[in-house]
Structure formats: C-alpha cells, structure tokens
C-alpha positions, 0 to 999 in steps of 0.5 A: 819171195816177199822178204826184205834183204835184211830179213832174208840175211837174218833168216839164214842164221836162225837155227830153225831155218830150213836153209841149212846148206845156205847157212853153212856156206855163208858162215864158212865164206864170210871170214875169208871174204876180207882176206882173199881180196881180188881173189874173191873177184874170181873165186866167188863167180867161179864157186857160184857157177860150180855150186849153181850147176851142181844144184841145177844137176840135182834139181834136174835129177829130182825132176827126172826122177819125179817124171819117171815115177809118174810117167806110167800113171799119166800115160794110162790115165790120160793116154791122149793128153799125157804130153800136155800134162808134162808140158804143163809141169814144165811151165811151172819149173825152170826145165828147158826140155824133156825127152822120152825114150823107150826101153830100146833108147828110141826117141818117143817124144821131145817136149820143150819149154817156150823159152828154149834156145838151142844155142844155150848149154844145158845140164841134163839128167836121165832117170829110168821108169820101171814097171814090174821090175823092168825098165819101162822108159827113160826120161831125160830132163834138161835145164839151161845154164844161161842164167847161171853163166850170166849171173857168174859174169855179173859177179866177176864184173862187179868184183873187178870194179868195186874191189873188196867192198863190192866183193863182200856184196858179191859174196852176199848175192850168191848166198842169197841166190843159193838160198833161193835155189835151195828154197825152190829145191825144198819146195820141189822136194815137198811137192814130189813127196806129196805126189808120191804119197797121194799116188800111194794112197790112190793105189791102196784105195783102188786095191782095197776097193777091188779086193773087198768089194762085195761084187765079183770083179774080173778083168779079162781079155775080149775073148774071155781070158781072165787076167785078174779077179777078186775074192768075191768072184771066187766066193760067188761061183764057189771056185778055187784059184786052181779053177781060174787057170782053166776058166774062160768068161765065156763058160759062165754064160748059159748061152753064147748068143747072150754074151755075143749081144752083150759084147756087141753093146760093149763095143758100141757104147764102151760099157754095159750096165746092170744087165740081168742074165743067168750064169752057170754056177756048177750045175745050177743057174744063178741070176745075176746083174752084170756090168762091163766096161772097156779099160786100157791095158796100161791100167793093169799091172799084168804080164799080158799088158807088157806084151801088148800094152795098147790092147783093151781089156774088159772089166766085169762086175758080177752081182749075185741076185739069187736071194733078191729073186727068191725074196721077190717070188716069196713076196708074190706068193705072200701077196697071193695069200693075202688076196685069197684072204681078202676074197675069202672074207668077202665070200664068207660075209655074203654067205653068212648073210644068206645063212642068216635067212636059212638058220632064222627061218628054220628056227621059226618053223620049229617055233611055229610047230611048237606053238601049234603042238603046245610043246616040242614035237620032235616026231613031226617030220617037218620039225625034224627037217627044220632041225636038220636044216638048222644043224647044217646051217650052224655048221656052215656058220661056224665055217664062215666065222673061221673064214672071216677070222682068217681074213680079218686084219684087226688087232688081237681080241684077247679074252680068257679062253680054255685052249681045249675048246680051240683045239676041238674047233681045230680038230673039227676043221682038220677032220674034214680037210686032211687025208683019212690016212692020218689019224688024229688023237687028242689027250686033253687035260680036263681041268686045264687052266685058262689063258688070255688069248685071241681064239681065232689067232690061236686057232690059226697057229694050231692049224699052221702047225697041224698042216705042217705035220700033215705035209710031213706024213705023205703016206699017213701017220698019227697026229697027236694033240695034247694039253697039260698044265705045267710050271716053268723056271728059266727054260731055254728054247730053240728060238733063242727065247728064255721063259719067265718063271711061272705057270703055263698051259702047254699044247703039244702037237706031235707027228710020226712024219719025216722029221727035221734035219738038225742042220736046219731046225734052228731056222724053221721059224724064219720068215720065208724059210721053207723046205717045200717046193715053190708050189707047196709053201710060202715059208710064212706058216711057222713064222706066223705061229712064232709071231702069234705065240710071242704076242700072247706072251708065250713061247714055242719049242720044237724037238725032231729027228729025221725019220722019227717025227716032230714035237712042237710045244706051245707054252702060254701063261696062265690067266690067274684068277679069271674065268671065261665069260661064256655065251650062255652067261650072256644069253641066258634064257630070259622072260621073253614075254610080248615086247613093246616098241618101235624098232628100226632094222638097217641092213642091206640084205633083204633076207636078213631084214625080213627075218629080223622083222618076222622074229620081232613082229611075232614077239609084238614089236613094231618093225621098220626096215631100211635097206641102207644107212642113208634111208635108215637116217631118214626114217629115224628122223621122221619116226619115233624110234625106240631101238635101231638094229644096225648092220656094220657092213653096208654100201653108201654109208658104213654102220659106224658112219650111220651110228655117228649120224644117229648120235648127232641126231639123238645122243640118247638114241638106243643102238644095237650093232649087228655083224657077222664078224667077231667083235672087232675094233670098229664095233668096240669103238661103237660100244664104248661110244654108247652102243647098247649091245652086239648081236651076231649074224646069223641071228639066233632067235633067243639071243636076238630077242634077249639083246633087244629086250635088254637094250629097250630096258636101258634107261628105264627107271623101275 
C-alpha cells in the first residue's frame, strides 16, 4: 500500500476517506479497548475472524457475480481459451478456485489457483449466469480462510502475552487489516463497474453499427434461414418484416450454383469478401457486392442459439451497386462520345484541307473566265459548273466547320451575335438530318437584340434541345423555334435559378411530342439522367445545354405536360451598346492591284500550298513553298521573306512552335496564321504576340488577298 503506519491510521479518520466501514469500526472499538482488558484478547481475534469471513464472503460474491456477468461474452469471444482467461483473472485476486456448472448442475470446469490446498477451509459463493432471461450456467467462487485463521490465532497469542497494551495494538492491527480488505473490495468494485460499463458501451456500439450500417446485414444459418437482419437489408430489397418470415437467403440468388460456389469458398476459407453477383429484387436483377463470414452462434442473442449453441452461422453483408454500375455504363458511353468527337475533328480537318483545293480552284476558274470575257460570263457553261462546284464546296465547308466546332475543347470564344443567325444554321443542319415527318417552323424577331455568346456552343445547345424534341415525336409533329426580346424582373425557374432583373433575348423551342411527366421534369437537367434506352442516349444532352446557358450568364426553363409536348425557353442577357463585327467589315473589297513581295507559304497539305501559290502568283507575288515547319524555318533563314502564311496544324512542328522560332530569328517578321478551326486559344495567343492576321481555310480568294495586302502594308510609313 506504500503508506506509513501513522499515515494509514490518520487516513481512517478523515471525513473524505473512502474507508467508511473501517473508520466506523475503529471509532466504536477504541473506547472499549481499555475496559474489556483480557476480554479483548479473545474478542478481538473473534470479531476479526467474523468480520473477515463476512468480507471474504462478500468478496467471493462480487467475484462470482462479475464472472457470471462476463461468462457468456468470454466463452463466445475466446471459445478455445476462455478457461485461461478465468485462470488469469484468478491470479490477480485471492480466489482459490472457480467451478462452472451448467444449468442442470453438471460440473463443466474446475479452475484452481496455484496456491490451492484441499486441506484448507473455504468460503464459497455461487451466482447464476443468465442469457435471454434464463439460467445459462452457475459460477462458484471459493476463497481460502487459511490466512484469516492464522491472523486470528496471531491476535490471540499477542493479546495473551502482552496484556492490555498488546490488546490495544491488536485492536489497531485488525482495523488496519480491515482497511486493507476494504481497499481491495473498493478496488474490485471499481474494476467491476468499469468492466460492466465497457461491456455496455461495446454492446451499444455493435448494435449501432449493425442497425445503421448502409449495407444490408443478415445473420443466417448455413441452409439460408434468416436469424437476424438490419433495416438496410429491408430497404435494399424493398421488403417488409412479414416478408422476412418466409424468405430464405437461397431465394435471393439468381442461380443456386452461384450460391453453392460461394458457400464452398466460405467453408474453405472462413470468409468471402467483395464477391460481385446478381441478386433478385422483386422481378428485377440487382448487381451487388456480397461478403460472408462464419460466426459462432454464441455471438448472437437468438432462440436458435439456445437450442444449438455450438452451431456456426453466416454473416451476410450485401451492398447494392446498381448506381455504381449505371455510372460505369454512362461513363463508357460518354467516353465513346468523346472519341467520336475526336474522330470527327480529325476527319473534318483533313476534309477541310481537301475542300480548300476544290473551292479555291473553282474560284480561279471563274476568275479566269471573267478575265477572258472582260466581266462575269454566267452564260458560259464552264462558269456555271465552277459556280455549282463552289456552292457545293462552301456547303461542305460549313459542315466541316460545325464538325470542328463540335470536336474542339477550347474555352468559349465570345462575340456579339444575333441568335437568329445561329438558329438559321441550326435549322439548316436539322433540315438535312431529322425525319421529313417533322415540320420545322420559325418565328424570328427581325429586330432581335445582340447577345455575347460563343456561336458554336450556342449552336450545340440548340441542336441538343431540337434533337430531344425530335426523339419526343416518333410519329412526326411540329418543331417550332421562336425568338423575341423581353424584360425579366426576378423570375424563378424550374432549375432552381433566379434571374437578375434586366433585358434578355429569349429563344423558345416547342414541340408537339410526348411531353414530360411532372414527377421527373425537375431532374431532366441532371447529368446522366435519361428516359431513353441505353442505346439511345447518354443523359448528357440537357445537362450540357444547362451548363452552356449558365456559362453565358443566361437561364433555361421548361414547361411540359404528358401528351401535350414541351416548351424550352433560353434567356440570354442583351449585349447593350455593342454591334457585331461581321465578316463583311473585315473583308471589304479592297483595291486589289498587283502586289509585290516574297511570301513563304508553310503548309503540310500540297493542294493547299499549290492553291495559295496560284492565287498569290497571279496577283504578282513571289511565292516560296514549305511542306512543314522545319523546312519553313530553314527557307526563312536563307531568303529575304516579306510575309509568312503559316498553317496551325502540321507534323514535326506545330504552327505555334514555328511562329515562336521565326520571332526569335526576326522579331519584326510578318506572319499571318492559316487554320481551318475557329479562332482558338493558340491562335489568339499568336495574334497577341505579333501575328498580323488570321485567314481561314478553305481560302476565299478575296479574303486571302485582302489579309495579305494589309499584312504587307503593316509597318510601312506612308
């Protein structure tokens, strides 16, 4: 105990001392010690012996009660070594032996302390272990009285020899001994309370994990009979508690052979982890991950374990992965669409270069006929043929530009646009792609305000809505596109957005199709949400529309009824005080007299190089050709070049890399960019770093000559 004799005596009489019994005993016995004299010589040992045996009896009862309370848990958690656990507990106490009896009073086990002697008398205490309100077992704890008897005899001896003085000392000794015993009892009681609290917390934690786990958890017998389950299991399979009574785990598997294989692995390894299977959910198939583990029946409070406590049960953990599988399929579909976009971009780029030759040479034929005839000779059949070739090539060029816009992944290139023009392009595409049973009507506001928008992105948004409208009219109908100027205050939309007050341009797209159910209309802009079949849609169309509109600072709304069609309305803020810069303003007809200068054309397509050379040579320029960036840089270093026409997409070195090399060689060098793409980020960077202009492919003769002339005039002092 570590305390001195006097400090221990002093502590007994402190009001806050935990040794209440010892203090009360000492206070009552002290006045009588001088009066009883020799009587104390007998009374003290006798009283000590009586009190000590009572304490030992209580202590034995405490130990027996504790062991009875934890007996079931110890046997279940450590079925092979539970006796060693109890033996370890005995070694930490003054218990001499522990005997375990079953409910029929048949001896199950005897566990003795190393110091056990059968010749010694014992005090025993018996406690019953309960399970589910019934007696589970009996625990008998025995504590030896050898020490108590020895100490009582010692007290008697000292009192007889030393008389009254020794009697006082013998009074103090049992008091201190009682203090020690009470201290042990207090410590044992504290440990017992701590263990009981830990056990309670452990049970509550397990129950909480079992009941509130997101996965379905089922305890069943090996033949599939359900013993216990949690709420998540009911939720996953849409079952009621009444359904469980007649359900067997075997019935959840689509094929009995699959369960047989899983059970075979379970018996071999003791567990099965994350096995992907299809289970029955009503009349549907549900993909799931299942994990199984064998557990002892004693680990479960169930009537089935009372009848056969030694049997093994199966813990089934079921995770519904339907959403995950659906997301995987949608991701695959989205990746396919992305691949199609990349492929379309590559094909369109190469096709655009081929069109450059067709369109350019058609224009040259017309120009040649004009020069011979002294003016436009539209009666000449060759002129008409060339004109038809030119028109067809221009239409093909428009299509390739749309494919390139669809495939490119650059940021929005915003400009002031009239949405009527974008709608005309959209309708032009639709008229060639959708079924003839669908009639397209337009009602466009002639004085429509301008908006800040990326034409290709807005074209994509309109196409997505129109394609959805087409799919909603399998038997034909009317697709109507309407534009108008409007003013909005605070308007609430079905998407949850609220508009800012101001002027807007509205595009209303309506159809006479199947309509949208009110129960799902609020979800149609969610990514991957679709009511179409797996082969007909990715669920990304309307979510892309929503993203495009919101990035433009606009809003989208929808109204629909089943059987009465749908109306989608896009609102884009008006571009106040700005006018659109048109191509006609960029490419005004200029005085295209004979030019002078040496021009280097760098392009990997031979037909494009030769066309540019033909156009420029006829205008009087000296032209040098390079088939890639490396050759272009070499020719630029060896010749005095007045202007470089540089293609953006080439092998070996890209147009941007060549541009940077040329600027290092000659910071004042003149460069014009040629590309089949819309003005994109790389081209914008090059224009900001000194490129003098951009000419789009396929070349338009007047546009090419105008840009070349302006570029050559740059830096010339009049």
